[in-house]
KESE-88029 format. One record per atom (N, C-alpha, C): residue number from 1; atom name; x, y, z. Coordinates in Angstrom, 2 decimals. Atoms other than C-alpha are relative to their C-alpha. Example, Ala and Ser with C-alpha at 12.3 -4.5 7.8 and 13.67 -1.06 7.14 Angstrom:
pos 1	site N	c1 0.89	c2 -1.19	c3 0.00
pos 1	site CA	c1 12.30	c2 -4.50	c3 7.80
pos 1	site C	c1 0.90	c2 1.20	c3 0.00
pos 2	site N	c1 -0.82	c2 -1.19	c3 -0.06
pos 2	site CA	c1 13.67	c2 -1.06	c3 7.14
pos 2	site C	c1 -0.77	c2 1.09	c3 0.73
This chain:
pos 1	site N	c1 0.75	c2 -1.20	c3 -0.04
pos 1	site CA	c1 0.02	c2 0.06	c3 0.06
pos 1	site C	c1 0.90	c2 1.14	c3 0.04
pos 2	site N	c1 -0.85	c2 -1.29	c3 -0.05
pos 2	site CA	c1 2.92	c2 2.37	c3 0.74
pos 2	site C	c1 0.55	c2 0.11	c3 -1.42
pos 3	site N	c1 -0.53	c2 -0.21	c3 1.36
pos 3	site CA	c1 4.29	c2 1.72	c3 -2.78
pos 3	site C	c1 -1.19	c2 0.58	c3 -0.97
pos 4	site N	c1 1.04	c2 -0.56	c3 0.66
pos 4	site CA	c1 0.85	c2 2.62	c3 -4.20
pos 4	site C	c1 0.07	c2 1.63	c3 0.38
pos 5	site N	c1 -0.06	c2 -1.51	c3 -0.29
pos 5	site CA	c1 1.09	c2 6.13	c3 -2.31
pos 5	site C	c1 1.15	c2 0.65	c3 -0.70
pos 6	site N	c1 -1.27	c2 -0.61	c3 0.54
pos 6	site CA	c1 4.69	c2 6.75	c3 -3.57
pos 6	site C	c1 -0.30	c2 0.12	c3 -1.54
pos 7	site N	c1 0.18	c2 -0.03	c3 1.51
pos 7	site CA	c1 3.59	c2 5.84	c3 -7.20
pos 7	site C	c1 -1.08	c2 1.30	c3 -0.18
pos 8	site N	c1 1.12	c2 -1.05	c3 0.20
pos 8	site CA	c1 0.50	c2 8.14	c3 -6.78
pos 8	site C	c1 0.70	c2 1.35	c3 0.11
pos 9	site N	c1 -0.50	c2 -1.27	c3 -0.36
pos 9	site CA	c1 2.67	c2 11.09	c3 -5.46
pos 9	site C	c1 0.86	c2 0.33	c3 -1.36
pos 10	site N	c1 -0.82	c2 -0.24	c3 1.04
pos 10	site CA	c1 5.11	c2 10.72	c3 -8.43
pos 10	site C	c1 -0.77	c2 -0.04	c3 -1.34
pos 11	site N	c1 0.59	c2 0.11	c3 1.52
pos 11	site CA	c1 2.82	c2 9.71	c3 -11.42
pos 11	site C	c1 -1.30	c2 0.59	c3 -0.12
pos 12	site N	c1 1.31	c2 -0.46	c3 0.09
pos 12	site CA	c1 -0.71	c2 11.00	c3 -10.52
pos 12	site C	c1 0.17	c2 1.51	c3 0.51
pos 13	site N	c1 -0.01	c2 -1.42	c3 -0.45
pos 13	site CA	c1 -0.91	c2 14.74	c3 -10.42
pos 13	site C	c1 -1.16	c2 0.32	c3 0.91
pos 14	site N	c1 0.81	c2 -0.40	c3 -1.14
pos 14	site CA	c1 -2.92	c2 16.47	c3 -7.62
pos 14	site C	c1 -1.29	c2 0.44	c3 -0.94
pos 15	site N	c1 1.08	c2 -0.32	c3 0.84
pos 15	site CA	c1 -5.08	c2 17.95	c3 -10.49
pos 15	site C	c1 -0.83	c2 -1.18	c3 -0.60
pos 16	site N	c1 0.71	c2 1.01	c3 0.46
pos 16	site CA	c1 -5.78	c2 14.47	c3 -11.78
pos 16	site C	c1 -0.80	c2 -0.63	c3 1.06
pos 17	site N	c1 0.74	c2 0.69	c3 -1.19
pos 17	site CA	c1 -6.82	c2 13.11	c3 -8.42
pos 17	site C	c1 -1.24	c2 0.95	c3 0.35
pos 18	site N	c1 1.13	c2 -0.74	c3 -0.25
pos 18	site CA	c1 -9.21	c2 16.27	c3 -7.91
pos 18	site C	c1 -0.82	c2 -0.20	c3 -1.09
pos 19	site N	c1 1.05	c2 0.06	c3 1.24
pos 19	site CA	c1 -10.85	c2 15.81	c3 -11.35
pos 19	site C	c1 -0.60	c2 -1.26	c3 0.27
pos 20	site N	c1 0.62	c2 1.40	c3 -0.26
pos 20	site CA	c1 -11.49	c2 12.09	c3 -10.51
pos 20	site C	c1 -0.95	c2 0.12	c3 1.26
pos 21	site N	c1 0.80	c2 -0.21	c3 -1.21
pos 21	site CA	c1 -12.74	c2 13.15	c3 -7.17
pos 21	site C	c1 -1.35	c2 0.81	c3 -0.19
pos 22	site N	c1 1.31	c2 -0.73	c3 0.26
pos 22	site CA	c1 -15.27	c2 15.55	c3 -8.64
pos 22	site C	c1 -0.88	c2 -0.88	c3 -0.75
pos 23	site N	c1 0.79	c2 0.85	c3 0.84
pos 23	site CA	c1 -16.51	c2 12.93	c3 -10.99
pos 23	site C	c1 -0.70	c2 -0.84	c3 0.93
pos 24	site N	c1 0.65	c2 1.02	c3 -0.75
pos 24	site CA	c1 -17.04	c2 10.37	c3 -8.24
pos 24	site C	c1 -0.95	c2 0.61	c3 1.10
pos 25	site N	c1 1.07	c2 -0.79	c3 -0.94
pos 25	site CA	c1 -18.81	c2 13.00	c3 -5.99
pos 25	site C	c1 -1.15	c2 0.21	c3 -0.60
pos 26	site N	c1 1.35	c2 -0.26	c3 0.75
pos 26	site CA	c1 -21.25	c2 13.95	c3 -8.57
pos 26	site C	c1 -0.63	c2 -1.31	c3 -0.35
pos 27	site N	c1 0.75	c2 1.33	c3 0.28
pos 27	site CA	c1 -21.94	c2 10.37	c3 -9.38
pos 27	site C	c1 -0.72	c2 -0.52	c3 1.35
pos 28	site N	c1 0.65	c2 0.35	c3 -1.14
pos 28	site CA	c1 -22.51	c2 9.65	c3 -5.78
pos 28	site C	c1 -1.22	c2 0.66	c3 0.38
pos 29	site N	c1 1.23	c2 -0.85	c3 0.01
pos 29	site CA	c1 -24.97	c2 12.48	c3 -5.50
pos 29	site C	c1 -1.02	c2 -0.26	c3 -0.87
pos 30	site N	c1 0.97	c2 0.23	c3 1.01
pos 30	site CA	c1 -26.55	c2 11.66	c3 -8.59
pos 30	site C	c1 -1.00	c2 -1.15	c3 0.43
pos 31	site N	c1 0.69	c2 1.02	c3 -0.54
pos 31	site CA	c1 -27.57	c2 8.35	c3 -7.00
pos 31	site C	c1 -0.90	c2 0.19	c3 1.21
pos 32	site N	c1 0.70	c2 -0.32	c3 -1.10
pos 32	site CA	c1 -28.89	c2 9.71	c3 -3.93
pos 32	site C	c1 0.44	c2 1.09	c3 0.64
pos 33	site N	c1 -0.36	c2 -1.30	c3 -0.78
pos 33	site CA	c1 -29.12	c2 13.07	c3 -2.11
pos 33	site C	c1 0.76	c2 -0.43	c3 1.23
pos 34	site N	c1 -0.80	c2 0.26	c3 -1.18
pos 34	site CA	c1 -26.51	c2 12.87	c3 0.76
pos 34	site C	c1 0.64	c2 1.09	c3 0.46
pos 35	site N	c1 -0.92	c2 -0.93	c3 -0.76
pos 35	site CA	c1 -24.45	c2 14.89	c3 3.25
pos 35	site C	c1 1.46	c2 -0.43	c3 -0.37
pos 36	site N	c1 -1.50	c2 0.15	c3 0.42
pos 36	site CA	c1 -20.56	c2 15.33	c3 2.98
pos 36	site C	c1 0.50	c2 -1.19	c3 0.74
pos 37	site N	c1 -0.54	c2 1.07	c3 -0.49
pos 37	site CA	c1 -19.82	c2 12.83	c3 5.55
pos 37	site C	c1 -0.23	c2 -1.31	c3 -0.52
pos 38	site N	c1 0.40	c2 1.13	c3 0.70
pos 38	site CA	c1 -21.74	c2 10.15	c3 3.70
pos 38	site C	c1 0.67	c2 -0.20	c3 -1.16
pos 39	site N	c1 -0.68	c2 -0.05	c3 1.19
pos 39	site CA	c1 -20.04	c2 11.11	c3 0.73
pos 39	site C	c1 1.35	c2 -0.71	c3 0.37
pos 40	site N	c1 -1.47	c2 0.41	c3 -0.39
pos 40	site CA	c1 -16.57	c2 10.68	c3 2.39
pos 40	site C	c1 -0.13	c2 -1.55	c3 0.46
pos 41	site N	c1 0.20	c2 1.43	c3 -0.29
pos 41	site CA	c1 -17.71	c2 7.17	c3 3.81
pos 41	site C	c1 0.04	c2 -0.76	c3 -1.12
pos 42	site N	c1 0.05	c2 0.70	c3 1.36
pos 42	site CA	c1 -18.51	c2 6.03	c3 0.29
pos 42	site C	c1 1.37	c2 -0.09	c3 -0.72
pos 43	site N	c1 -1.26	c2 0.04	c3 0.60
pos 43	site CA	c1 -15.28	c2 7.12	c3 -1.13
pos 43	site C	c1 1.02	c2 -0.69	c3 0.66
pos 44	site N	c1 -0.98	c2 0.73	c3 -0.91
pos 44	site CA	c1 -13.25	c2 5.63	c3 1.69
pos 44	site C	c1 -0.13	c2 -1.62	c3 -0.44
pos 45	site N	c1 0.10	c2 1.44	c3 0.34
pos 45	site CA	c1 -14.60	c2 2.33	c3 0.42
pos 45	site C	c1 0.46	c2 -0.41	c3 -1.45
pos 46	site N	c1 -0.45	c2 0.00	c3 1.39
pos 46	site CA	c1 -13.11	c2 2.73	c3 -3.05
pos 46	site C	c1 1.50	c2 -0.39	c3 0.10
pos 47	site N	c1 -1.46	c2 0.51	c3 -0.35
pos 47	site CA	c1 -9.70	c2 0.62	c3 -2.67
pos 47	site C	c1 0.90	c2 0.76	c3 -0.66
pos 48	site N	c1 -1.20	c2 -0.63	c3 0.80
pos 48	site CA	c1 -7.66	c2 2.34	c3 -5.37
pos 48	site C	c1 -0.05	c2 1.49	c3 0.45
pos 49	site N	c1 0.06	c2 -1.32	c3 -0.28
pos 49	site CA	c1 -8.82	c2 5.91	c3 -4.56
pos 49	site C	c1 0.55	c2 0.19	c3 1.38
pos 50	site N	c1 -0.55	c2 -0.11	c3 -1.41
pos 50	site CA	c1 -8.12	c2 5.34	c3 -0.80
pos 50	site C	c1 1.42	c2 -0.01	c3 0.02
pos 51	site N	c1 -1.54	c2 -0.07	c3 0.00
pos 51	site CA	c1 -4.57	c2 4.49	c3 -1.66
pos 51	site C	c1 0.63	c2 1.24	c3 -0.51
pos 52	site N	c1 -0.78	c2 -1.24	c3 0.61
pos 52	site CA	c1 -3.82	c2 7.72	c3 -3.33
pos 52	site C	c1 0.06	c2 0.97	c3 1.06
pos 53	site N	c1 0.02	c2 -0.98	c3 -0.97
pos 53	site CA	c1 -4.64	c2 9.80	c3 -0.26
pos 53	site C	c1 0.32	c2 -0.52	c3 1.51
pos 54	site N	c1 0.04	c2 0.27	c3 -1.37
pos 54	site CA	c1 -3.75	c2 10.09	c3 3.39
pos 54	site C	c1 -1.34	c2 0.22	c3 0.69
pos 55	site N	c1 1.26	c2 -0.22	c3 -0.48
pos 55	site CA	c1 -6.64	c2 10.22	c3 5.68
pos 55	site C	c1 -0.44	c2 1.44	c3 0.21
pos 56	site N	c1 0.39	c2 -1.37	c3 -0.19
pos 56	site CA	c1 -6.67	c2 13.80	c3 6.49
pos 56	site C	c1 0.00	c2 0.83	c3 -1.25
pos 57	site N	c1 0.03	c2 -0.64	c3 1.40
pos 57	site CA	c1 -5.71	c2 14.81	c3 2.77
pos 57	site C	c1 -1.29	c2 -0.40	c3 -0.68
pos 58	site N	c1 1.36	c2 0.31	c3 0.47
pos 58	site CA	c1 -8.85	c2 12.77	c3 1.71
pos 58	site C	c1 -1.06	c2 0.90	c3 0.27
pos 59	site N	c1 1.09	c2 -0.74	c3 -0.58
pos 59	site CA	c1 -11.05	c2 14.52	c3 4.00
pos 59	site C	c1 -0.05	c2 1.47	c3 -0.37
pos 60	site N	c1 -0.12	c2 -1.48	c3 0.45
pos 60	site CA	c1 -9.79	c2 18.02	c3 3.13
pos 60	site C	c1 -0.38	c2 0.15	c3 -1.41
pos 61	site N	c1 0.24	c2 -0.21	c3 1.40
pos 61	site CA	c1 -9.99	c2 17.30	c3 -0.63
pos 61	site C	c1 -1.47	c2 -0.19	c3 -0.21
pos 62	site N	c1 1.52	c2 0.28	c3 0.29
pos 62	site CA	c1 -13.63	c2 15.97	c3 -0.42
pos 62	site C	c1 -0.63	c2 1.17	c3 0.39
pos 63	site N	c1 0.86	c2 -1.02	c3 -0.58
pos 63	site CA	c1 -14.86	c2 18.78	c3 1.72
pos 63	site C	c1 0.29	c2 1.31	c3 -1.07
pos 64	site N	c1 -0.36	c2 -1.04	c3 0.86
pos 64	site CA	c1 -12.98	c2 21.42	c3 -0.66
pos 64	site C	c1 -0.66	c2 -0.17	c3 -1.34
pos 65	site N	c1 0.62	c2 0.08	c3 1.27
pos 65	site CA	c1 -14.25	c2 19.79	c3 -3.78
pos 65	site C	c1 -1.44	c2 0.00	c3 0.13
pos 66	site N	c1 1.35	c2 -0.14	c3 -0.32
pos 66	site CA	c1 -17.74	c2 19.75	c3 -2.42
pos 66	site C	c1 -0.36	c2 1.57	c3 -0.17
pos 67	site N	c1 0.20	c2 -1.45	c3 0.11
pos 67	site CA	c1 -17.49	c2 23.49	c3 -2.01
pos 67	site C	c1 0.16	c2 0.57	c3 -1.32
pos 68	site N	c1 -0.20	c2 -0.42	c3 1.36
pos 68	site CA	c1 -16.29	c2 23.98	c3 -5.51
pos 68	site C	c1 -1.19	c2 -0.26	c3 -0.86
pos 69	site N	c1 0.96	c2 0.54	c3 0.76
pos 69	site CA	c1 -18.94	c2 21.84	c3 -6.92
pos 69	site C	c1 -1.28	c2 0.80	c3 0.18
pos 70	site N	c1 1.07	c2 -0.74	c3 -0.20
pos 70	site CA	c1 -21.51	c2 23.85	c3 -5.25
pos 70	site C	c1 0.12	c2 1.49	c3 -0.56
pos 71	site N	c1 -0.21	c2 -1.44	c3 0.53
pos 71	site CA	c1 -19.85	c2 27.30	c3 -6.22
pos 71	site C	c1 -0.46	c2 0.03	c3 -1.49
pos 72	site N	c1 0.07	c2 0.16	c3 1.38
pos 72	site CA	c1 -20.07	c2 26.09	c3 -9.77
pos 72	site C	c1 -1.41	c2 -0.28	c3 -0.54
pos 73	site N	c1 1.38	c2 0.38	c3 0.26
pos 73	site CA	c1 -23.76	c2 25.20	c3 -9.52
pos 73	site C	c1 -0.24	c2 -1.43	c3 -0.51
pos 74	site N	c1 0.17	c2 1.36	c3 0.33
pos 74	site CA	c1 -23.23	c2 21.49	c3 -10.00
pos 74	site C	c1 -0.79	c2 -0.96	c3 0.93
pos 75	site N	c1 0.76	c2 0.55	c3 -1.22
pos 75	site CA	c1 -24.77	c2 20.52	c3 -6.71
pos 75	site C	c1 -0.52	c2 1.15	c3 0.83
pos 76	site N	c1 0.63	c2 -1.15	c3 -0.71
pos 76	site CA	c1 -27.11	c2 22.43	c3 -4.46
pos 76	site C	c1 -0.24	c2 -0.59	c3 1.42
pos 77	site N	c1 0.14	c2 0.46	c3 -1.40
pos 77	site CA	c1 -27.33	c2 22.06	c3 -0.60
pos 77	site C	c1 -1.46	c2 0.33	c3 0.33
pos 78	site N	c1 1.35	c2 -0.46	c3 -0.60
pos 78	site CA	c1 -30.62	c2 22.00	c3 1.39
pos 78	site C	c1 0.13	c2 -0.49	c3 1.54
pos 79	site N	c1 -0.46	c2 -0.08	c3 -1.40
pos 79	site CA	c1 -30.52	c2 22.41	c3 5.11
pos 79	site C	c1 -0.89	c2 -1.32	c3 0.52
pos 80	site N	c1 0.77	c2 1.23	c3 -0.34
pos 80	site CA	c1 -31.57	c2 18.96	c3 6.86
pos 80	site C	c1 0.58	c2 -0.09	c3 1.61
pos 81	site N	c1 -0.45	c2 0.24	c3 -1.42
pos 81	site CA	c1 -31.24	c2 17.82	c3 10.54
pos 81	site C	c1 -0.05	c2 -1.67	c3 0.19
pos 82	site N	c1 -0.14	c2 1.40	c3 -0.19
pos 82	site CA	c1 -30.13	c2 14.37	c3 11.74
pos 82	site C	c1 0.52	c2 -0.12	c3 1.50
pos 83	site N	c1 -0.19	c2 0.09	c3 -1.46
pos 83	site CA	c1 -30.11	c2 13.46	c3 15.49
pos 83	site C	c1 0.16	c2 1.51	c3 0.64
pos 84	site N	c1 -0.27	c2 -1.45	c3 -0.50
pos 84	site CA	c1 -30.45	c2 17.37	c3 16.23
pos 84	site C	c1 1.02	c2 0.61	c3 -0.47
pos 85	site N	c1 -1.18	c2 -0.71	c3 0.44
pos 85	site CA	c1 -27.46	c2 18.13	c3 14.28
pos 85	site C	c1 -0.34	c2 0.54	c3 -1.40
pos 86	site N	c1 0.20	c2 -0.57	c3 1.30
pos 86	site CA	c1 -27.76	c2 20.49	c3 11.12
pos 86	site C	c1 1.06	c2 -0.48	c3 -0.88
pos 87	site N	c1 -0.86	c2 0.53	c3 1.09
pos 87	site CA	c1 -26.45	c2 19.10	c3 7.97
pos 87	site C	c1 -0.45	c2 0.64	c3 -1.39
pos 88	site N	c1 0.45	c2 -0.42	c3 1.31
pos 88	site CA	c1 -26.43	c2 20.15	c3 4.34
pos 88	site C	c1 -0.16	c2 -1.40	c3 -0.76
pos 89	site N	c1 0.20	c2 1.16	c3 0.92
pos 89	site CA	c1 -27.82	c2 17.46	c3 2.11
pos 89	site C	c1 0.14	c2 0.58	c3 -1.52
pos 90	site N	c1 -0.13	c2 -0.34	c3 1.24
pos 90	site CA	c1 -26.69	c2 17.71	c3 -1.37
pos 90	site C	c1 -0.68	c2 -0.77	c3 -1.12
pos 91	site N	c1 0.62	c2 0.86	c3 1.25
pos 91	site CA	c1 -28.43	c2 16.97	c3 -4.76
pos 91	site C	c1 0.69	c2 0.64	c3 -1.28
pos 92	site N	c1 -0.64	c2 -0.41	c3 1.37
pos 92	site CA	c1 -27.26	c2 17.30	c3 -8.37
pos 92	site C	c1 -0.93	c2 0.88	c3 -0.63
pos 93	site N	c1 0.75	c2 -0.80	c3 0.84
pos 93	site CA	c1 -28.35	c2 20.01	c3 -10.56
pos 93	site C	c1 0.07	c2 -0.36	c3 -1.40
pos 94	site N	c1 -0.17	c2 0.30	c3 1.45
pos 94	site CA	c1 -29.12	c2 19.80	c3 -14.22
pos 94	site C	c1 1.42	c2 0.30	c3 -0.53
pos 95	site N	c1 -1.25	c2 -0.45	c3 0.31
pos 95	site CA	c1 -25.89	c2 21.64	c3 -14.82
pos 95	site C	c1 1.06	c2 -1.21	c3 0.53
pos 96	site N	c1 -0.97	c2 0.85	c3 -0.60
pos 96	site CA	c1 -24.14	c2 19.02	c3 -12.54
pos 96	site C	c1 -0.13	c2 -1.38	c3 -0.79
pos 97	site N	c1 0.21	c2 1.29	c3 0.79
pos 97	site CA	c1 -25.64	c2 16.07	c3 -14.58
pos 97	site C	c1 0.59	c2 0.13	c3 -1.33
pos 98	site N	c1 -0.73	c2 -0.31	c3 1.26
pos 98	site CA	c1 -24.53	c2 17.60	c3 -17.81
pos 98	site C	c1 1.43	c2 -0.23	c3 0.07
pos 99	site N	c1 -1.24	c2 -0.17	c3 -0.29
pos 99	site CA	c1 -21.15	c2 18.16	c3 -16.52
pos 99	site C	c1 0.62	c2 -1.55	c3 0.39
pos 100	site N	c1 -0.32	c2 1.32	c3 -0.41
pos 100	site CA	c1 -20.92	c2 14.50	c3 -15.16
pos 100	site C	c1 -0.04	c2 -0.79	c3 -1.34
pos 101	site N	c1 0.09	c2 0.94	c3 1.23
pos 101	site CA	c1 -22.00	c2 12.92	c3 -18.50
pos 101	site C	c1 1.21	c2 0.47	c3 -0.93
pos 102	site N	c1 -1.14	c2 -0.62	c3 0.86
pos 102	site CA	c1 -19.29	c2 15.22	c3 -20.35
pos 102	site C	c1 1.18	c2 -0.54	c3 0.44
pos 103	site N	c1 -1.34	c2 0.52	c3 -0.48
pos 103	site CA	c1 -16.55	c2 14.24	c3 -17.93
pos 103	site C	c1 0.11	c2 -1.35	c3 -0.17
pos 104	site N	c1 -0.06	c2 1.42	c3 0.14
pos 104	site CA	c1 -17.36	c2 10.64	c3 -18.10
pos 104	site C	c1 0.40	c2 -0.40	c3 -1.46
pos 105	site N	c1 -0.31	c2 0.07	c3 1.35
pos 105	site CA	c1 -17.15	c2 10.82	c3 -21.82
pos 105	site C	c1 1.60	c2 0.13	c3 -0.30
pos 106	site N	c1 -1.31	c2 -0.41	c3 0.01
pos 106	site CA	c1 -13.95	c2 12.76	c3 -21.65
pos 106	site C	c1 1.05	c2 -0.91	c3 0.43
pos 107	site N	c1 -1.10	c2 0.81	c3 -0.78
pos 107	site CA	c1 -12.12	c2 10.53	c3 -19.10
pos 107	site C	c1 0.10	c2 -1.39	c3 -0.49
pos 108	site N	c1 -0.07	c2 1.40	c3 0.66
pos 108	site CA	c1 -13.09	c2 7.18	c3 -20.67
pos 108	site C	c1 0.78	c2 0.08	c3 -1.16
pos 109	site N	c1 -0.79	c2 -0.13	c3 1.28
pos 109	site CA	c1 -11.73	c2 8.46	c3 -24.07
pos 109	site C	c1 1.44	c2 0.09	c3 0.40
pos 110	site N	c1 -1.30	c2 -0.31	c3 -0.39
pos 110	site CA	c1 -8.59	c2 9.69	c3 -22.42
pos 110	site C	c1 0.72	c2 -1.21	c3 0.54
pos 111	site N	c1 -0.50	c2 1.26	c3 -0.47
pos 111	site CA	c1 -8.11	c2 6.37	c3 -20.53
pos 111	site C	c1 0.32	c2 -1.03	c3 -1.11
pos 112	site N	c1 -0.31	c2 1.09	c3 1.00
pos 112	site CA	c1 -8.54	c2 4.11	c3 -23.51
pos 112	site C	c1 1.15	c2 0.51	c3 -1.04
pos 113	site N	c1 -1.06	c2 -0.50	c3 0.83
pos 113	site CA	c1 -6.07	c2 6.47	c3 -25.44
pos 113	site C	c1 1.26	c2 -0.13	c3 0.68
pos 114	site N	c1 -1.17	c2 0.36	c3 -0.89
pos 114	site CA	c1 -3.66	c2 6.24	c3 -22.65
pos 114	site C	c1 0.50	c2 -1.44	c3 0.01
pos 115	site N	c1 -0.45	c2 1.43	c3 -0.08
pos 115	site CA	c1 -3.77	c2 2.43	c3 -22.42
pos 115	site C	c1 0.51	c2 -0.57	c3 -1.40
pos 116	site N	c1 -0.54	c2 0.27	c3 1.31
pos 116	site CA	c1 -3.21	c2 2.19	c3 -26.28
pos 116	site C	c1 1.23	c2 0.48	c3 -0.04
pos 117	site N	c1 -1.43	c2 -0.41	c3 0.03
pos 117	site CA	c1 -0.12	c2 4.35	c3 -25.85
pos 117	site C	c1 0.98	c2 -0.68	c3 0.91
pos 118	site N	c1 -0.98	c2 0.71	c3 -0.80
pos 118	site CA	c1 1.26	c2 2.47	c3 -23.10
pos 118	site C	c1 0.28	c2 -1.35	c3 -0.55
pos 119	site N	c1 -0.21	c2 1.36	c3 0.64
pos 119	site CA	c1 0.65	c2 -0.81	c3 -24.89
pos 119	site C	c1 -0.32	c2 -0.92	c3 0.95
């Protein structure tokens, strides 16, 4: 697992990790409206993505990415309460759904081309 982290630091840029994280967060929210902590718990269950981050780094990146997606109008928060605690529950906007579809197409094409180039 340590070797995966070293590889990620050397070969996978922070920008690439953030782009993938945006797509994953949009996809999670597309399937069900949810709050940030639940998003983080779902992402932690993705083995290869978990290997790319330290625990604190992942937490920070997820919360920062959610803020960015909200600022761009891809997701929208709604106030909710759970066990007496205030939370923001996020849902995907039409703009967010469109961005998710475009990003998926672009990334799948890029991955196929990279796989062909690598051989």
